[in-house]
C-alpha positions as CSV (number, residue, x, y, z in Angstrom):
1,M,-3.1,36.3,-31.1
2,Q,-5.7,38.7,-32.8
3,H,-8.2,37.6,-30.3
4,F,-5.7,39.7,-27.2
5,P,-4.8,43.0,-29.1
6,K,-4.5,44.7,-25.9
7,L,-3.1,42.1,-23.9
8,L,-0.5,40.6,-25.8
9,S,2.8,42.8,-25.6
10,S,5.2,40.9,-24.1
11,Q,8.0,39.0,-26.7
12,I,9.2,37.4,-24.5
13,A,5.6,35.3,-23.4
14,F,5.4,34.8,-26.9
15,D,8.8,33.1,-27.4
16,I,8.3,31.1,-24.3
17,A,5.1,30.2,-25.6
18,R,7.0,29.0,-29.4
19,V,9.7,26.9,-27.5
20,I,6.9,24.7,-25.1
21,L,5.0,23.8,-28.1
22,D,7.9,22.9,-29.5
23,G,9.1,20.7,-27.2
24,F,5.4,19.4,-27.3
25,D,5.2,18.9,-30.9
26,K,9.1,17.4,-30.8
27,H,8.0,14.9,-28.0
28,Y,4.7,14.0,-30.1
29,S,6.7,13.0,-33.4
30,L,9.2,11.3,-31.6
31,F,5.6,9.3,-29.8
32,R,3.9,9.0,-33.0
33,Q,7.5,7.0,-34.6
34,A,7.5,4.7,-32.0
35,S,3.8,3.9,-32.4
36,Q,4.3,3.2,-36.2
37,A,7.4,1.6,-35.5
38,A,5.4,-1.1,-33.6
39,R,3.9,-2.3,-37.0
40,D,7.3,-2.9,-38.0
41,H,8.0,-5.3,-35.2
42,F,4.5,-7.2,-35.6
43,E,5.4,-7.6,-39.4
44,R,8.8,-9.1,-38.7
45,M,7.8,-10.5,-35.7
46,T,10.8,-8.5,-33.8
47,W,9.3,-9.0,-30.2
48,T,12.0,-8.5,-28.1
49,E,13.0,-4.9,-29.9
50,A,8.7,-4.2,-29.9
51,Q,8.7,-4.5,-26.0
52,A,11.9,-2.4,-25.8
53,Q,10.4,0.4,-27.6
54,A,7.1,0.2,-25.5
55,R,9.2,0.4,-22.7
56,E,11.2,3.8,-23.9
57,R,8.6,5.3,-25.2
58,I,7.3,5.7,-21.3
59,A,10.0,8.0,-20.8
60,F,9.9,10.1,-23.9
61,Y,7.5,12.7,-22.5
62,D,9.7,14.0,-19.0
63,S,12.5,14.0,-21.2
64,R,11.4,16.4,-23.4
65,V,9.5,18.3,-20.2
66,D,13.5,18.4,-18.9
67,E,14.6,19.6,-22.1
68,C,12.1,22.1,-22.5
69,V,12.8,23.5,-18.7
70,Q,16.6,23.5,-19.1
71,L,16.2,25.8,-22.6
72,L,14.1,28.2,-20.9
73,E,16.2,28.2,-17.5
74,D,19.3,28.4,-20.0
75,E,17.7,31.8,-22.1
76,Y,15.9,33.7,-19.8
77,E,16.9,35.2,-15.6
78,E,14.3,34.9,-13.4
79,A,13.6,38.3,-12.5
80,E,12.4,38.6,-16.5
81,L,9.7,35.9,-16.0
82,T,7.3,38.3,-13.8
83,D,3.7,37.1,-13.1
84,S,2.1,39.4,-16.4
85,V,4.6,37.5,-18.6
86,W,3.3,34.0,-17.2
87,R,-0.5,35.2,-18.2
88,E,0.3,36.3,-21.2
89,V,2.4,32.8,-22.2
90,K,-0.5,31.4,-21.4
91,L,-2.4,33.2,-23.4
92,H,-0.1,33.3,-26.5
93,Y,-0.1,29.4,-26.2
94,I,-3.9,29.2,-26.2
95,G,-3.6,31.0,-29.9
96,L,-1.0,28.7,-30.8
97,L,-3.5,25.8,-30.7
98,M,-6.4,27.3,-32.5
99,D,-5.1,24.6,-35.2
100,H,-3.1,22.4,-33.2
101,R,-4.1,18.3,-33.8
102,Q,-3.5,17.5,-30.2
103,P,-4.3,20.6,-27.9
104,E,-5.4,19.0,-24.8
105,L,-1.8,17.1,-25.2
106,A,-0.2,19.9,-25.3
107,E,-1.9,21.4,-22.8
108,T,-0.7,18.7,-20.6
109,F,3.0,19.5,-21.4
110,F,2.8,23.3,-20.8
111,N,1.4,22.4,-17.1
112,S,4.1,19.9,-16.9
113,V,6.6,22.4,-18.2
114,C,5.6,25.3,-15.9
115,C,5.4,23.3,-12.7
116,K,8.7,22.5,-13.0
117,I,9.5,25.8,-13.1
118,L,7.1,27.8,-10.6
119,H,6.7,27.0,-6.8
120,R,3.8,24.9,-6.4
121,T,1.8,28.1,-4.8
122,Y,1.5,28.9,-8.6
123,F,-0.3,25.6,-9.9
124,N,-4.0,26.3,-9.1
125,N,-4.0,29.5,-10.5
126,D,-4.2,31.7,-13.9
127,F,-0.7,30.5,-15.3
128,I,-1.5,26.7,-16.2
129,F,-4.4,25.1,-17.3
130,V,-6.4,23.9,-14.8
131,R,-9.3,23.6,-17.0
132,P,-8.8,22.5,-20.8
133,A,-9.0,25.6,-23.0
134,V,-9.1,24.5,-26.2
135,S,-12.4,21.9,-27.7
136,T,-10.9,18.6,-29.1
137,E,-14.2,17.7,-30.8
138,Y,-14.5,17.7,-34.2
139,I,-10.7,17.9,-34.7
140,E,-10.1,16.1,-38.1
141,P,-6.7,14.6,-39.3
142,A,-4.7,16.7,-41.4
143,Q,-3.3,13.7,-43.9
144,G,-6.5,12.8,-45.1
145,T,-6.7,9.1,-43.3
146,P,-10.3,9.4,-41.5
147,T,-10.0,8.2,-37.8
148,Y,-12.2,5.3,-38.5
149,R,-12.7,3.5,-41.7
150,V,-17.0,2.4,-42.2
151,Y,-18.0,-0.8,-43.9
152,Y,-21.9,-1.5,-45.5
153,P,-22.6,-5.2,-44.7
154,Q,-26.3,-4.5,-46.7
155,R,-24.8,-3.5,-49.5
156,D,-21.5,-5.0,-50.0
157,G,-22.3,-8.3,-48.0
158,M,-21.1,-9.4,-45.1
159,R,-18.0,-11.0,-46.0
160,H,-16.6,-8.2,-48.4
161,A,-16.8,-5.8,-45.8
162,L,-15.4,-8.0,-43.4
163,R,-12.9,-8.6,-46.0
164,R,-12.4,-5.4,-47.0
165,M,-11.9,-4.3,-43.3
166,V,-9.0,-6.9,-43.1
167,T,-7.1,-6.2,-45.9
168,N,-7.1,-2.0,-46.0
169,F,-5.0,-2.2,-43.2
170,Q,-2.1,-3.8,-45.8
171,L,0.0,-5.8,-42.9
172,A,3.0,-7.6,-44.9
173,G,2.4,-11.2,-45.1
174,E,0.2,-13.6,-46.0
175,F,-2.7,-15.1,-44.1
176,A,-3.0,-18.8,-43.6
177,D,-6.5,-19.0,-44.1
178,L,-7.9,-16.0,-44.5
179,D,-11.0,-17.3,-45.7
180,R,-11.4,-20.0,-42.8
181,D,-11.1,-16.8,-40.4
182,L,-13.6,-14.3,-41.7
183,T,-16.3,-17.9,-41.6
184,Q,-15.8,-17.7,-38.4
185,V,-15.5,-13.9,-37.5
186,E,-18.5,-13.6,-39.7
187,E,-20.3,-16.2,-37.8
188,R,-19.4,-14.5,-33.9
189,L,-20.3,-11.3,-35.5
190,T,-23.9,-12.5,-36.7
191,K,-24.3,-14.1,-33.4
192,V,-24.4,-10.6,-31.8
193,L,-27.2,-9.3,-33.7
194,A,-29.2,-12.7,-34.2
195,G,-33.3,-12.1,-33.7
196,M,-32.5,-8.1,-34.4
197,P,-33.7,-6.3,-37.4
198,L,-31.1,-4.9,-39.3
199,E,-31.8,-1.2,-39.4
200,P,-30.7,1.7,-42.6
201,N,-28.4,2.9,-40.8
202,Y,-26.9,-0.8,-40.0
203,Q,-22.6,-0.5,-40.4
204,I,-19.4,-1.1,-39.2
205,Q,-16.9,1.6,-38.1
206,V,-12.8,0.3,-37.4
207,L,-10.6,2.5,-36.3
208,S,-7.5,2.9,-38.9
209,S,-4.9,1.9,-36.9
210,L,-4.4,-1.4,-35.2
211,F,-3.8,-1.5,-31.6
212,Y,0.0,-2.9,-31.0
213,R,1.0,-4.7,-27.6
214,N,3.4,-7.1,-27.4
215,K,2.6,-9.7,-30.2
216,G,-0.4,-9.3,-30.7
217,A,-2.3,-6.6,-33.0
218,Y,-5.8,-5.7,-32.8
219,I,-9.0,-4.8,-34.7
220,V,-10.8,-2.2,-33.0
221,G,-14.3,-1.5,-34.1
222,K,-18.4,-1.6,-33.5
223,M,-21.4,-2.4,-35.3
224,I,-24.1,0.2,-35.7
225,N,-27.7,-1.1,-35.5
226,G,-30.3,1.4,-35.4
227,S,-29.5,3.4,-32.1
228,R,-27.1,0.9,-30.3
229,D,-23.2,0.1,-30.7
230,Y,-22.2,-3.0,-30.4
231,P,-18.2,-3.1,-29.9
232,F,-15.6,-5.9,-31.0
233,V,-12.2,-6.5,-31.3
234,I,-10.2,-9.3,-33.0
235,P,-6.5,-10.6,-32.7
236,I,-4.6,-10.3,-35.1
237,L,-1.2,-12.9,-34.8
238,H,0.8,-14.9,-36.1
239,K,1.5,-18.6,-36.3
240,R,4.4,-20.6,-35.9
241,K,5.8,-20.1,-39.7
242,G,4.8,-16.7,-39.7
243,A,1.3,-16.7,-41.7
244,L,-0.9,-13.9,-40.0
245,L,-4.8,-15.4,-38.1
246,L,-7.5,-13.6,-36.8
247,D,-7.5,-15.6,-33.4
248,A,-10.8,-14.9,-32.0
249,V,-13.5,-12.1,-31.7
250,L,-14.3,-10.3,-28.7
251,A,-17.7,-9.4,-28.7
252,D,-18.6,-9.2,-25.1
253,V,-17.8,-5.6,-23.1
254,G,-16.4,-8.1,-20.4
255,L,-14.0,-9.1,-22.4
256,I,-13.2,-5.7,-23.9
257,T,-13.2,-4.3,-20.9
258,T,-10.3,-6.7,-19.4
259,L,-8.3,-6.2,-22.6
260,F,-8.5,-2.3,-22.0
261,S,-7.8,-2.9,-18.4
262,F,-4.9,-0.6,-16.1
263,T,-3.4,-4.4,-15.2
264,R,-1.7,-4.7,-18.9
265,A,1.1,-2.4,-21.1
266,Y,0.0,0.3,-23.0
267,F,-1.0,-0.2,-26.3
268,M,1.1,1.5,-29.7
269,V,-1.2,3.3,-31.4
270,D,-0.3,5.5,-34.5
271,M,-3.1,8.3,-33.5
272,E,-2.9,12.2,-35.4
273,V,-5.5,12.8,-33.4
274,P,-5.8,11.0,-30.2
275,S,-9.3,13.1,-28.8
276,A,-10.6,11.1,-31.1
277,Y,-9.2,7.6,-30.6
278,V,-10.6,8.2,-26.8
279,R,-14.4,9.3,-28.0
280,F,-14.5,6.1,-30.1
281,V,-12.9,3.8,-27.5
282,R,-15.2,5.5,-24.9
283,S,-18.2,4.9,-27.3
284,M,-17.3,1.2,-27.0
285,L,-17.1,1.3,-23.4
286,P,-18.9,4.1,-22.0
287,N,-18.3,3.7,-18.5
288,K,-14.5,3.4,-18.6
289,P,-13.3,7.3,-18.0
290,R,-11.2,9.3,-20.7
291,S,-8.5,9.3,-17.9
292,E,-8.3,5.3,-18.6
293,I,-8.6,5.5,-22.2
294,Y,-5.6,7.9,-22.5
295,T,-3.4,5.7,-20.3
296,I,-3.7,2.6,-22.3
297,L,-3.1,4.2,-25.5
298,G,0.4,5.1,-24.0
299,L,-0.7,8.5,-23.6
300,Q,0.3,7.9,-19.6
301,K,0.5,11.6,-18.8
302,Q,-2.4,13.1,-20.3
303,G,-4.4,10.0,-18.4
304,K,-2.9,11.4,-14.8
305,A,-4.2,15.4,-15.9
306,A,-7.4,14.1,-16.9
307,F,-7.4,11.6,-13.6
308,Y,-6.6,14.7,-11.7
309,R,-9.1,16.5,-13.3
310,D,-11.6,14.3,-12.1
311,F,-10.5,13.7,-8.3
312,L,-10.9,17.7,-8.2
313,H,-14.4,17.4,-9.7
314,H,-15.5,14.7,-7.6
315,L,-13.9,16.7,-4.5
316,E,-16.3,19.5,-5.1
317,H,-19.5,17.7,-5.3
318,S,-18.9,15.5,-2.3
319,S,-18.1,15.7,1.2
320,D,-17.1,12.2,2.7
321,H,-14.1,12.1,4.6
322,F,-10.5,10.5,3.9
323,E,-10.0,7.5,6.0
324,A,-7.7,4.8,6.3
325,A,-7.9,1.7,3.6
326,P,-9.4,-1.2,4.7
327,G,-7.1,-3.9,5.4
328,I,-4.2,-5.2,7.3
329,R,-2.1,-1.5,7.7
330,G,1.2,-2.5,5.6
331,L,5.0,-1.7,6.9
332,V,5.8,0.2,4.0
333,M,3.4,2.1,2.8
334,V,0.4,4.5,4.7
335,V,-3.2,4.0,2.6
336,F,-5.9,6.1,2.9
337,S,-8.9,6.3,0.4
338,L,-11.9,8.3,0.0
339,P,-15.6,5.9,0.3
340,S,-16.9,7.8,-2.5
341,F,-14.3,7.5,-4.9
342,P,-12.7,4.1,-6.5
343,Y,-9.2,4.8,-5.6
344,V,-7.0,4.5,-3.2
345,F,-4.0,6.8,-2.4
346,K,-0.6,5.7,-0.6
347,A,2.9,6.9,0.4
348,I,5.8,5.5,1.5
349,K,6.5,5.8,4.9
350,D,9.8,7.1,6.6
351,S,11.4,4.2,7.8
352,F,10.2,0.6,7.8
353,P,10.2,-1.8,10.9
354,P,12.0,-5.2,11.0
355,P,12.0,-7.7,8.5
356,K,11.7,-4.9,5.8
357,E,15.5,-4.4,5.1
358,T,14.8,-1.3,2.3
359,T,14.7,2.5,1.5
360,R,12.4,5.1,0.4
361,E,14.2,5.0,-3.4
362,L,14.2,1.3,-3.9
363,V,10.6,0.9,-3.2
364,K,10.5,4.0,-6.0
365,E,12.6,2.0,-8.3
366,K,9.7,-1.1,-7.4
367,Y,6.9,0.7,-8.2
368,L,8.7,2.2,-11.7
369,L,9.8,-1.0,-13.0
370,V,6.5,-2.3,-12.6
371,K,5.5,1.0,-14.7
372,Y,8.0,-0.3,-17.6
373,H,7.4,-3.2,-17.4
374,D,4.5,-6.0,-18.8
375,R,2.3,-6.1,-16.3
376,V,0.2,-9.3,-18.0
377,G,-3.2,-8.5,-16.3
378,R,-2.1,-9.1,-12.7
379,M,0.1,-5.8,-12.0
380,A,-1.7,-2.7,-11.4
381,D,-0.7,0.6,-12.7
382,T,0.0,3.1,-10.8
383,L,-0.3,7.3,-10.7
384,E,2.4,8.7,-9.7
385,Y,2.4,12.5,-8.0
386,S,3.9,15.0,-6.6
387,N,2.9,17.6,-4.2
388,V,-0.4,16.8,-4.2
389,A,-3.0,19.4,-2.0
390,F,-5.9,17.9,-0.7
391,P,-8.8,19.8,1.5
392,R,-7.6,19.6,5.3
393,S,-11.7,20.2,6.0
394,R,-11.7,16.1,4.8
395,F,-9.5,14.5,7.1
396,S,-10.1,13.5,10.2
397,D,-7.6,14.1,13.0
398,D,-6.9,10.9,13.6
399,L,-5.5,10.2,9.8
400,L,-3.6,13.3,9.6
401,A,-1.9,12.0,12.6
402,E,-1.4,9.2,11.7
403,L,0.1,10.4,8.2
404,K,2.6,13.1,10.4
405,Q,3.4,9.9,12.2
406,V,4.4,7.4,9.6
407,A,5.6,10.0,6.8
408,P,6.4,13.1,8.7
409,S,8.7,14.5,5.5
410,L,5.9,13.8,2.6
411,V,2.9,15.4,4.9
412,E,2.6,19.2,5.5
413,E,-0.5,21.5,6.2
414,D,-0.3,24.3,4.7
415,G,-3.4,27.0,5.7
416,D,-6.4,24.9,4.7
417,Q,-4.8,22.2,2.7
418,V,-2.6,19.1,3.2
419,I,0.1,18.7,1.2
420,V,1.3,14.9,0.2
421,R,4.6,15.6,-1.1
422,H,4.9,12.4,-2.9
423,L,2.3,9.7,-3.2
424,Y,0.6,6.8,-6.3
425,I,-2.6,6.4,-6.8
426,E,-4.4,3.1,-7.5
427,R,-7.7,1.4,-8.3
428,R,-9.5,0.5,-5.4
429,M,-10.0,-3.0,-5.1
430,T,-11.1,-5.7,-2.3
431,P,-7.9,-7.0,-0.7
432,L,-7.9,-10.7,-0.9
433,N,-7.7,-12.1,2.4
434,I,-11.0,-9.7,3.1
435,W,-12.3,-11.6,0.0
436,L,-11.8,-15.0,1.2
437,T,-12.6,-14.1,4.9
438,E,-16.1,-12.9,3.5
439,A,-16.6,-16.2,1.2
440,E,-15.5,-18.7,4.6
441,A,-16.9,-16.3,6.8
442,T,-21.0,-17.2,4.3
443,D,-19.6,-20.4,3.5
444,D,-19.5,-19.3,-0.2
445,K,-17.6,-22.3,-1.0
446,E,-17.8,-21.1,-4.9
447,K,-15.6,-18.1,-4.4
448,L,-13.4,-19.2,-1.9
449,E,-12.3,-21.5,-4.3
450,H,-12.4,-18.7,-7.3
451,G,-10.3,-16.8,-4.9
452,V,-8.0,-19.7,-4.2
453,R,-7.9,-20.1,-7.9
454,E,-7.2,-17.0,-9.2
455,Y,-4.4,-16.2,-6.7
456,G,-2.5,-19.2,-8.0
457,N,-3.3,-17.8,-11.7
458,A,-2.0,-14.9,-11.3
459,I,0.9,-15.7,-9.5
460,K,1.7,-18.0,-12.6
461,D,1.1,-15.0,-15.0
462,L,3.3,-13.0,-13.1
463,V,6.0,-15.5,-13.5
464,A,5.4,-15.7,-17.3
465,A,6.2,-12.1,-17.3
466,N,9.1,-12.7,-15.3
467,I,8.0,-11.5,-12.1
468,F,8.6,-13.0,-8.5
469,P,6.3,-11.0,-6.3
470,G,8.4,-11.7,-2.9
471,D,5.7,-11.1,-0.5
472,M,3.6,-13.3,-1.4
473,L,0.5,-12.8,1.2
474,Y,-3.1,-12.7,0.4
475,K,-2.8,-9.3,1.5
476,N,-0.9,-7.8,-1.0
477,F,-3.1,-8.9,-4.1
478,G,-7.1,-7.5,-4.7
479,V,-9.9,-8.9,-6.4
480,T,-11.3,-6.6,-9.2
481,R,-14.5,-5.5,-10.2
482,Q,-14.2,-8.4,-12.7
483,G,-13.2,-11.1,-10.1
484,R,-10.0,-11.1,-11.7
485,V,-7.0,-11.1,-8.6
486,V,-3.8,-8.2,-9.0
487,F,-0.9,-8.3,-7.0
488,Y,-0.4,-4.4,-6.0
489,D,2.6,-4.3,-2.9
490,Y,5.7,-4.1,-5.3
491,D,8.5,-3.1,-2.2
492,E,9.5,-6.5,-2.7
493,I,9.3,-7.7,-6.2
494,E,12.1,-8.9,-8.0
495,Y,13.1,-10.6,-11.7
496,I,12.7,-14.6,-11.4
497,T,16.0,-14.6,-13.2
498,D,17.5,-12.9,-10.5
499,C,15.8,-15.5,-7.6
500,N,17.5,-18.9,-6.5
501,F,15.0,-21.4,-6.2
502,R,15.9,-24.3,-3.8
503,T,14.9,-26.9,-2.0
504,I,15.2,-27.1,1.8
505,P,18.0,-29.5,2.3
506,A,17.4,-32.6,4.6
507,P,18.3,-32.1,8.2
508,R,21.7,-33.4,9.0
509,N,20.6,-34.6,12.7
510,E,18.2,-34.6,15.5
511,E,19.2,-30.9,16.2
512,D,19.1,-29.6,13.4
513,E,15.3,-31.0,12.9
514,M,14.5,-29.1,16.2
515,A,16.7,-25.8,15.7
516,S,14.5,-22.6,15.9
517,E,17.3,-21.0,12.8
518,P,17.7,-23.0,9.5
519,W,20.9,-25.0,9.3
520,Y,21.7,-24.2,6.1
521,H,22.7,-20.9,4.7
522,V,20.8,-18.8,3.0
523,A,21.7,-16.0,0.9
524,K,20.0,-12.9,-0.3
525,N,17.5,-13.8,-3.0
526,D,17.2,-17.4,-2.6
527,V,13.5,-18.8,-2.0
528,F,12.4,-22.1,-0.8
529,P,8.7,-22.7,-2.4
530,E,8.1,-25.8,0.0
531,Q,8.0,-23.2,2.6
532,F,4.9,-20.9,1.0
533,G,2.4,-23.4,2.4
534,V,3.4,-22.4,5.9
535,F,2.6,-18.7,5.6
536,L,-0.6,-19.2,2.9
537,L,-1.9,-22.6,3.8
538,G,-2.9,-22.6,7.3
539,N,-6.8,-22.5,6.8
540,P,-8.1,-25.8,5.9
541,R,-10.7,-25.3,3.2
542,V,-7.7,-22.9,1.2
543,R,-5.4,-26.0,1.0
544,E,-7.3,-27.7,-0.2
545,C,-8.5,-25.5,-3.0
546,F,-4.7,-24.7,-3.6
547,M,-3.6,-28.4,-3.4
548,K,-6.1,-28.7,-6.4
549,Y,-5.1,-25.9,-8.6
550,H,-1.5,-24.9,-7.8
551,A,0.5,-27.6,-5.9
552,D,3.1,-27.3,-8.2
553,L,4.0,-23.5,-7.0
554,L,4.9,-25.6,-3.8
555,T,7.7,-27.0,-5.6
556,A,11.5,-25.4,-6.6
557,D,10.9,-27.9,-10.0
558,Y,8.2,-25.7,-11.0
559,W,10.4,-22.1,-10.6
560,L,12.9,-23.6,-11.8
561,Q,11.8,-24.4,-15.2
562,R,10.3,-21.5,-16.0
563,K,13.6,-19.6,-14.9
564,N,15.0,-21.6,-17.1
565,R,12.7,-21.3,-19.8
566,I,13.4,-17.4,-19.3
567,Q,16.7,-17.5,-19.4
568,D,16.3,-19.6,-22.7
569,G,14.7,-16.6,-24.4
570,Q,11.3,-18.0,-24.2
571,V,8.4,-16.1,-22.7
572,E,5.2,-17.9,-22.0
573,D,2.1,-17.0,-23.9
574,V,-0.4,-15.1,-21.4
575,F,-3.7,-14.0,-23.2
576,P,-5.6,-11.0,-22.3
577,Y,-9.2,-13.0,-23.5
578,P,-9.9,-16.7,-22.4
579,Q,-8.4,-19.6,-24.5
580,E,-11.9,-20.7,-24.8
581,I,-13.3,-18.0,-27.2
582,R,-10.2,-18.6,-29.6
583,F,-10.9,-20.1,-33.2
584,V,-10.8,-23.6,-33.3
585,N,-8.4,-25.6,-35.0
586,Q,-6.0,-22.7,-34.7
587,A,-2.3,-23.2,-34.3
588,P,-0.8,-22.0,-31.1
589,A,1.0,-18.8,-31.6
590,L,4.9,-18.7,-31.3
591,P,6.5,-19.8,-28.5
592,G,8.6,-17.5,-26.6
593,S,6.2,-14.5,-27.1
594,S,3.9,-13.3,-25.1
595,I,0.7,-12.3,-26.2
596,A,-1.2,-10.0,-23.3
């Protein structure tokens, strides 16, 4: 506060700043407690509790923001909170953050509180943190535990360095055969540097906290040799009898990118200085935006804030126009994009034509279900925003007219801005129907087969996570840059356990056979898998590929077996890395637990 002696004179402003920071500190303390508990769940193999806590942690932020807003509204009259007071609140808050370990998160929390109290016209003024005010460079943990540990294979020997790397985490429980595992890790890492001279600075850096997700714990690190970094991730799993094992080495950037994908659940990581973890992961994956790294670490609100800043920056440095997203127009969502920006913007329409029978609130519930669910690498995470302002000049008259026609309650022109009151933003992908059409047009049999095979794999992974896509048409799936097929249209998803999978009864007579309507009763959640082929397999080439790999998806037995396993408490293993890179002669992971 000594920095602003003439400006800061309001005790109310200081008290408000203190209340907001106390609210954030409470939030992050609970966030860390949940992240620390992930270690205990991993050691005790209490997978159900671990997944439940991961879901609960997602709601922490909004709960603390609401608490803070309620405190301020109860304590102060609106007339007391003048513009001058709010300006001082921000300056006091900056002073309080000078020695804070999570200043960027605290600034975002401040924005969330202010935006709930203030009218949207204040969102882009001096009252909130449009840009970060406090640097996150060179923040050190206060508790004496460094962000990462360093090991020196040339000095201590690779095997000794790797043993220390693993045992320094001090996990409870014994390894089934740590010497065997370390031998295989050493072989994989040695291959990465094969033929390269070892420089004097050759070292291994490993983040001090393990990354937990579902049943797996992950060592995240990199080798440094000369001016180059070589990232790696080592999954730690439990064998059937509970003994620990090192399951693989992910040393390919593509595999690590898939592990840290926007299509998977958030990691549980105990971080005193989250910006340092983000900086470390970004040194491993320099093409991954900071916003996505914050999100995969469970700090999705910070990811949203960083993303929106990136978006505003992109708008300032681009001149192309928003346009309707390519692909078949949906019945529930209106989707538009900016060609130079790798995301799409989705707004729920005001009304839905037949055969859709849903409401805006039900659609929002489906998207929230996905946010809290294990996405197993097959469902895109979405960023949800309210009152997003776009430059009117970047919209064509036709696109704006369409938005106003299909979602008039959400779209408003305000001077030189277009305000969208509720919006989802997702990573842009190539719609699978377009991918398959292009493959056939170019006679690319390999591309066609890959798309169809991945489509079936995506459905089977969703089944493993207790998700029935509902509308399984190709237009509701996209292909990522890594060639993975991902589901992204959630308005009809259901839990597998809520569906009734049936075989179509045989017709009783010729009238039944010729009837235009079903001659059998169909309840709301009845599903007839043998009918999938009617809608999906009209193309002979697609049908050939599908039947080659996924004919079982057209049988009620397949779905009933998976449903029964889920109801029995078993969840299929869904690995976030290929089976072929797992170490040989390893016993499979515990049945009834997801690895992803």
